Structures are given as structure tokens and as C-alpha cells.
C-alpha positions in Angstrom: 56.8 1.5 -42.0 56.4 -1.1 -39.2 59.9 -2.8 -39.1 59.0 -5.7 -37.4 57.1 -8.0 -40.0 59.5 -6.4 -43.0 62.8 -7.4 -44.0 64.8 -4.4 -43.1 66.6 -3.3 -46.2 70.4 -0.7 -45.5 68.9 2.5 -46.6 66.2 1.4 -44.4 68.2 0.7 -41.6 70.0 4.6 -41.8 67.2 6.3 -41.8 66.1 4.6 -38.3 66.1 6.9 -35.4 70.1 6.2 -33.6 68.4 8.1 -30.6 65.5 6.4 -30.6 67.1 3.0 -31.2 69.8 3.5 -28.1 66.7 4.2 -25.5 65.5 0.8 -27.0 68.5 -1.0 -25.9 69.4 1.1 -22.5 71.3 3.7 -23.5 70.1 7.3 -22.1 71.8 11.1 -23.0 73.9 11.8 -19.7 73.7 15.7 -21.7 72.1 17.3 -24.7 73.7 20.3 -26.2 71.8 20.9 -29.2 71.6 17.9 -32.3 73.8 16.8 -30.4 73.6 13.8 -27.9 76.2 12.6 -25.1 76.2 8.9 -24.0 78.7 6.8 -21.7 80.0 4.9 -24.8 78.0 1.7 -25.7 80.9 -0.3 -27.2 83.6 0.5 -24.4 83.1 1.4 -20.4 84.5 4.9 -19.6 83.4 7.2 -17.2 83.0 10.4 -19.3 80.6 10.7 -21.6 82.5 10.2 -25.0 80.1 8.8 -27.2 77.9 11.7 -29.2 75.0 10.8 -32.4 74.3 14.1 -34.2 70.2 14.1 -34.3 70.9 16.1 -37.4 72.4 14.1 -39.3 71.4 10.9 -37.4 75.2 9.5 -36.5 77.2 8.7 -34.3 81.3 9.2 -33.1 82.7 7.9 -30.5 85.6 9.8 -29.3 87.8 6.9 -27.6 87.8 4.9 -30.3 87.5 7.3 -32.9 85.3 5.5 -35.2 81.7 6.6 -36.1 79.3 6.5 -38.8 75.3 5.4 -39.5 73.5 3.3 -37.3 74.3 0.1 -39.5 78.2 0.9 -39.0 76.8 1.2 -35.0 75.2 -2.4 -34.5 77.6 -4.1 -36.0 80.4 -3.2 -33.2 77.7 -3.7 -31.3 76.4 -6.9 -31.8 79.8 -7.9 -33.1 78.1 -9.5 -36.0 77.9 -8.7 -40.1 75.5 -6.4 -41.8 73.4 -9.1 -43.3 72.6 -10.3 -39.0 72.8 -7.2 -38.1 69.5 -5.9 -40.1 67.7 -9.8 -39.0 68.1 -7.9 -35.6 67.0 -5.6 -35.8 63.5 -6.9 -38.7 63.1 -9.4 -35.8 63.1 -6.5 -32.5 60.9 -3.5 -31.7 59.4 -1.4 -33.7 61.4 1.4 -35.5 60.0 4.3 -37.2 62.2 5.6 -40.0 61.9 9.3 -39.3 61.8 11.2 -42.1 63.8 13.7 -42.6 61.7 17.0 -43.0 59.7 16.2 -39.8 63.4 15.4 -37.2 63.8 18.1 -34.4 66.3 20.0 -35.9 68.0 22.4 -33.2 71.1 24.7 -34.0 74.3 22.8 -34.2 76.5 23.1 -30.9 79.2 25.3 -30.9 82.3 24.6 -32.4 86.1 25.8 -32.3 86.6 28.9 -34.3 90.3 29.9 -36.1 90.7 33.9 -35.6 94.4 34.1 -36.4 97.7 32.6 -36.3 100.9 33.7 -35.9 104.4 33.8 -34.0 104.3 32.2 -30.0 104.4 35.6 -28.3 102.2 35.8 -25.4 104.1 36.2 -22.0 101.3 33.8 -20.2 101.9 31.3 -22.8 105.3 31.3 -22.7 105.1 31.3 -18.3 102.7 28.2 -19.1 106.0 26.5 -21.8 108.4 27.4 -18.8 106.1 25.6 -16.1 106.2 22.8 -17.9 109.7 22.3 -18.1 109.3 22.9 -22.0 112.0 25.2 -24.0 110.5 28.8 -25.5 112.7 29.0 -27.8 112.7 25.5 -29.0 108.7 25.4 -28.9 108.7 28.3 -30.7 110.1 26.2 -33.4 106.7 23.3 -33.7 104.1 25.6 -32.1 102.2 28.8 -32.6 100.4 31.6 -31.3 96.8 30.0 -31.7 93.3 33.1 -31.2 90.2 31.1 -31.5 86.5 31.7 -30.4 84.0 29.2 -28.9 80.3 29.9 -28.1 80.7 33.3 -29.2 84.6 33.8 -26.8 87.7 35.3 -27.6 90.2 32.9 -26.4 94.0 32.1 -27.3 96.3 29.3 -26.8 99.8 27.1 -27.5 99.0 25.4 -31.0 100.8 22.4 -32.3 99.3 22.1 -36.3 98.4 18.4 -37.0 98.4 16.6 -40.7 95.3 17.7 -41.9 94.9 21.4 -40.9 93.2 21.0 -37.1 94.9 22.0 -33.9 96.0 21.5 -31.2 95.7 23.4 -28.1 96.2 24.3 -24.7 96.5 26.8 -22.7 97.1 27.5 -18.8 93.3 26.6 -18.5 91.9 24.5 -21.5 93.1 22.2 -23.2 91.0 21.8 -26.9 91.3 21.2 -30.3 89.7 22.3 -33.7 88.8 20.0 -36.6 89.6 18.1 -38.4 91.2 16.1 -35.6 94.2 14.1 -36.6 97.6 12.9 -35.7 100.9 14.8 -35.9 104.6 13.6 -38.2 108.0 15.3 -38.3 109.8 13.7 -40.5 113.5 14.3 -40.5 114.4 11.4 -43.2 115.1 8.6 -40.6 114.6 5.3 -40.7 113.6 5.2 -36.8 110.5 7.0 -35.6 109.4 7.9 -31.6 105.8 8.0 -30.9 104.2 10.7 -28.0 100.6 10.9 -27.5 100.7 14.5 -26.7 102.8 17.6 -27.8 104.6 18.2 -24.6 105.4 14.9 -24.1 107.0 15.5 -27.6 108.6 19.1 -26.5 110.0 17.7 -23.4 111.9 15.1 -25.6 113.0 17.7 -27.8 114.6 19.4 -25.2 116.0 17.0 -23.8 117.6 15.1 -27.1 118.1 18.3 -29.1 121.5 17.4 -30.4 120.5 14.2 -31.3 116.6 15.0 -32.0 117.5 15.1 -36.0 117.8 11.4 -36.1 114.3 9.8 -35.4 110.6 11.1 -37.4 108.8 11.5 -35.4 104.5 10.8 -34.5 102.7 12.6 -32.3 98.8 10.8 -31.7 97.3 13.7 -30.0 94.5 11.2 -29.7 95.0 8.0 -28.4 92.1 7.1 -30.7 94.3 7.4 -33.6 96.7 4.6 -33.1 95.5 1.9 -35.3 94.7 4.9 -37.8 98.6 6.1 -37.9 99.9 2.1 -37.7 100.0 1.5 -41.2 102.8 4.9 -41.7 105.0 3.3 -39.0 105.4 0.4 -40.9 107.7 1.7 -43.0 110.0 2.6 -40.1 112.9 0.3 -38.7 112.1 0.8 -35.5 109.3 1.8 -33.9 110.1 3.8 -30.2 107.3 4.3 -27.6 106.7 6.9 -26.0 103.2 6.1 -24.6 101.1 7.0 -21.0 101.7 4.9 -18.4 98.0 5.0 -18.4 95.3 1.4 -19.2 95.0 2.9 -22.6 99.1 3.9 -23.5 99.9 0.5 -21.6 97.1 -1.5 -24.2 97.9 0.8 -26.7 101.8 -0.6 -26.3 101.0 -4.3 -25.8 99.1 -4.1 -28.8 102.1 -3.1 -30.6 104.6 -4.6 -29.3 102.5 -7.9 -30.4 103.0 -7.4 -33.9 106.4 -7.8 -34.5 110.3 -6.7 -32.5 110.5 -3.2 -33.9 108.7 -1.8 -32.0 110.5 -0.8 -28.6 108.3 0.2 -25.4 110.0 3.1 -23.6 108.0 3.6 -21.3 110.1 2.2 -18.3 112.0 5.1 -18.4 109.3 7.2 -16.7 107.4 4.2 -14.5 105.9 5.7 -11.3 104.7 9.1 -13.7 101.8 8.8 -15.5 103.4 10.3 -18.9 107.0 11.6 -20.2 106.2 15.4 -19.4 105.7 14.7 -16.6 108.5 12.7 -15.6 110.6 15.4 -17.4 108.9 18.6 -14.7 109.2 15.7 -11.7 113.3 15.5 -12.8 114.0 18.7 -12.8 111.8 19.5 -9.5 111.3 16.7 -7.5 109.4 18.8 -5.1 106.7 19.6 -7.3 103.2 18.3 -6.8 101.5 17.4 -9.6 98.4 19.4 -11.2 95.8 18.5 -12.4 95.2 18.0 -16.2 93.1 21.8 -17.8 89.4 20.7 -18.6 88.7 20.2 -22.8 85.9 22.4 -24.5 82.9 20.0 -25.9 83.3 19.8 -30.1 82.3 18.3 -32.8 84.7 15.8 -33.8 
């Protein structure tokens, strides 16, 4: 059906092929794997493609924003408009043909992280890696597990940190990845205060440096800065929120956003000024001659 001279309904808009629509807007995928089309995000500036369209389900997800949905969800963000205004934009634009589900080209789904086994953290290689990151291994075993997983028919294992939805943040010397569902992690000690980190290596470093007093705070590990907005409602009940976010553009932006909310948010990043994050500062404080190492690569996964 030609939508150009017709009123577009919500149901019709949802059936418009997103890959075709993005192409019409000048956005082409940088990588296609199975049903997953990866783009440089049309919604923000980035250098590595983290915006994904799944052609099988005709939905999108922006890993950097932690947001996703159907074409309408995308259009209202892309044009910064209401649903009704976006539908008018569709009706007045080029002709887009809804693709019948039976005619959509469906490829095998991209490989996902599959958790095979979860056990105590005993691997000498993983424990050595923790020590190289300046982490006390006895303390780390209280918060982390050893996770065996498969990805693309290959077997791996790593240090696992569980999130609130049952997914795992996993890393070893060579890879950093995560299983679904993706979420933040809250550790409660019955405190009126909460301490916030982006990643669990920062959290473990902080606990090791403050072991005698660590039970005086609850902890929030975002596992991805994209969860910061989602975690904000849960932080409201705390008297003080101590922020230890990364010293990069995204971390500073989130810190400024929080400080603008009210005075119960406290920025503690000056402690590690000149370093990329708390763990980097902690590690180089222990060994000032140590050179910075590149971040481990990430396995691609579905949201």
C-alpha cells in the first residue's frame, strides 16, 4: 500500500520496514550479521556502531542510550516530536511499503552468550588477572563467580558479576562481555547512603580500599552508563548518593545531570582526577610506573 496519500495509522507505521526507512533517511548499516543491522546511531554522535535493527522483529535498540522499540519510538526521538506529528511526517514523505511478515527475509539469529555453568571463582588465570587489576582475590570471591559460557559455538570462561535481572557481566584478560538480561546491580547493606560506580572493577577496588567501613553504604553498579536514567528512581530514597563515575565525556555528563537534580548527589571523581576511572587510579597508585592497558574487546550480543 502506498502511504504517501493516505493517513498513516500506528499499526501501519509499525509495519514499515526499519532498514528501508533508515536508508531513506541516509543511514546505512556498517555491519550486518544475521538479522542484526548495526549502525552509527542516528540519535547521537558516536564512532563505533552501537545502534542495532533486528530485521526479523523489525525493532531497534541503541546500546549507548539503553533505549529501543519500533519505528514510532524511533521517529519521535529522531524528529523530537509527538506520535501524531511523526505519523503526519510519514504520510507526507516518500512511499514506504509495509513488508508482510511472511515475506520478510529472515536470517538465522546472531549468536548470543549462553551461560553453561556458574561456580566458585577458583581459576588461577582469573585470580591472577584480578591481582593484576589491583583486586584482593579473597574479597572478590564474595561478590563474583566463575562463569563458563559459549558464544558462536566456542567455549569461554570469565569473572562473573550478577545483575538484578539475573544476567552476568563477564570479563577475563582477553574479553569483556555480558549475558542477557542486561541490568544494573544493587547491593544493599541497610544504609541510608548509596555509592555509585559504572563498572564492577571500580566497585571491587573501592571495597578493597574501604573494607573496614564498606558496610556503611549500599552500592549501585550500573554495568553500563546507559542504565543511569533507569536507576535514578531507586536512588531517590537515599539521603546521600556518592558518585564515582568515569572521567570521560559520558561519565561527566551523567554526573552533571545528577548534580542538577538536588544536593544529595555528591561528585567524588576529583579523587581520581587525571585517571580514566577509580580502578585506574587505584592500580597506578599501587604501581605508579604501570602503563595503561587498552580495554578488552567486547562480544556483540542482543539486548
